[in-house]
N, C-alpha and C positions, 0 to 999 in steps of 0.2 A: 651807874649800875652795870654789872657784867651780864652779858647774854648767857642764857642757858645752853646746854649742849644737847644736840639732837643725836640720839644713839639708835643704831639699827640693832634691835635685840633678837629678832628672829629672822633668819635669812635662808634662802635656798640658792642653788647655783644652776647654771646651764653651761656646760663645757662644750666648746665648738672648736674643731680643728679641721683644716683642709689637708687631706692625704694626697698621695701621688701614686695611685695604684692603677693597674690595667683593668679598668671596669668592663671592657668588652669580654675578656676572658671570664670574669665573674658572672656577667650576664648570661653568657652561653651556658654556664653551669646551672644557673637559676632556671633557665628554660628547660634544660635537660631534666632537672629534678621535677619540675612541674609536670612534665610529660610522663613521669614514672611514679609520682606520689599524689594520692588523692587529696592530701592536706587535711587541715582542720579548721573549724570555725571557733574563734574566740571573740575578738573585737571587730573582725573584718566583716563588712557587708558588701556583697556582690564582687568580692575579690578572692584571691587565693592566698592561703598561708600554709607554708610547709609544716610538717612535723618537726620536732627538734632535730637538728643536725648532730651527727655523732661520727666518730671514727676519723680516719685520715681523709682529708679532702684537699688534694694538691692545689686545686684551682682557688681555694680560699685560704691557704696557709699564710700568705703575706698579709691578708686582712686580719686573720686571727692574731698574728704577732703585733700588728699595729693596735688592735683593740686592747690587747693585754698591756702593751706599753702605756697607752693613754688611760686605761682604768687605774693603773698604778701611779700615774702622775696625779690624777684626781685624789686617789687615796692618800698619797703623801701630803697633799695640801689640806686635808681635813684636820689634823692628820690621824691616820690609824696608828696602832701600836707599832713601835720599832720591830722589824723582823717579820711582820705580817704582810701578806700579799693579797691583792684583789684578783679573783679569777672568774672567768666566764663560767656560768652554770648552765645556761640555755642559749641557743642561737637558732634563728629561723629566718626564712625568706618570706617577704610579702610581695605579691604582684597584684596591684589594682589595675585591672585591664579594661575598664570602661568608665565613662564619665559618671556613672551612678555608683561607683565603688568608693568606699570610705571606711574609716575605723571609728567606732563609737568611743566616747570618753571612757577611760579606764586607767588603772594603776597596775603595778607589777608586784603583788604581795609576795613576801618571802625572799625578796631580793634587796641588795644594798643599792647598787647603781644599775640603771638600764640605759640603753642607747640605741641609736639607729645610724646606719651608713647608707648614703644615697649613691646610686649608680648613674644617675642622669640629672640634668637640669629640668626643673618644672616651674612654670610661671603660676601654676595654680595647684591646689591640693596641699596647702601648707600643713605642717604639724603645728598644733595649737596647744600651748601649755596653760593650764588654769591656775590662778592664784591659790596656793595651798591654805590660805586663811579665808575660807568662804564667807565668814561673817562680815568681812570688810564691805561687802556690797550693801549692807544695811546701814552703813554709816557714811560712806563716801558717794555723793551724787556726782557722777562724772560731768554733768553739765556745769558744775561750779568749780571744777578743777582746772587750773590754768594750763598744766602740762601733765600728761600721764607719765609716770615713772615707776620705779620698783616699789614705791609706797602706795601708789594710787591705782595702778592698773589691775584689771581683773584677768587679763589674758596676755600672752606673749606669743607672737607668730614667728615661725622660721620657715623660709622658703627653701625647698629642696634644691641642692646644687650637687653636681657630679663631684664625687670624692669627699663630700662633707660628712664628717663624723660628729655626732652629738651624743653627749653623756649627761645624764640627769639623775637626781635621786628617784628611786623607784616609787616613792610615795607621791610623786608629782603627777597629778591627773592630766591626761593629754588625749587628744584625738586627732584624726587626719581628715581634713576637709575633702569633699568631692572635687575631682579634677574636671576642668572643662576641656580637656584634651583627649584625643583618641589614642595617644601614645601611652604605652604601658608605664606605670609608675612602679619601679622596682626598688625595694629597700631590704636591708638585712638588719634585723633587730636582735638584741641580746639582753640578758640579765647577768648579774654577777653577785658574788658574795666574798667575804673574807675567808 
């Protein structure tokens, strides 16, 4: 008797790439903006989040070009329609500057892909992605699972590293854990659309 075929019928992605940018120059700009911009509260708790960035920002131009390139790599692999491009619609800075700062679980409505770029290494304060099929927790008891994988896991952790770029579907719920470090955790987040 022939074995059946196990098909993956619903899938999501996480795109990760290591860039090679001057993060010190970008950090200097982030601190400058924080000193001049009151910021906003969305998902951040005890941290600072800038308003959406706009206009020419020479300190961030190389990053903008890299994000644009990688958004379109992801788009081409979906694939989106021939001749269409994915473009950033929003971009902002996050500075979580004490051990009690974190970001609550959230999604990015009205966007196709979202992402984050890290300016430093951090051993704590992971970004955590939640399984987009929430009902799986009612059927899979992790105590009986031999190995957690893309079919059985409820969460996926990514540890921030300097120059790491992450792109994910905007519907993918995620949060940022509190850091146990006194070092500022700086990231630049963005949304996009076709």
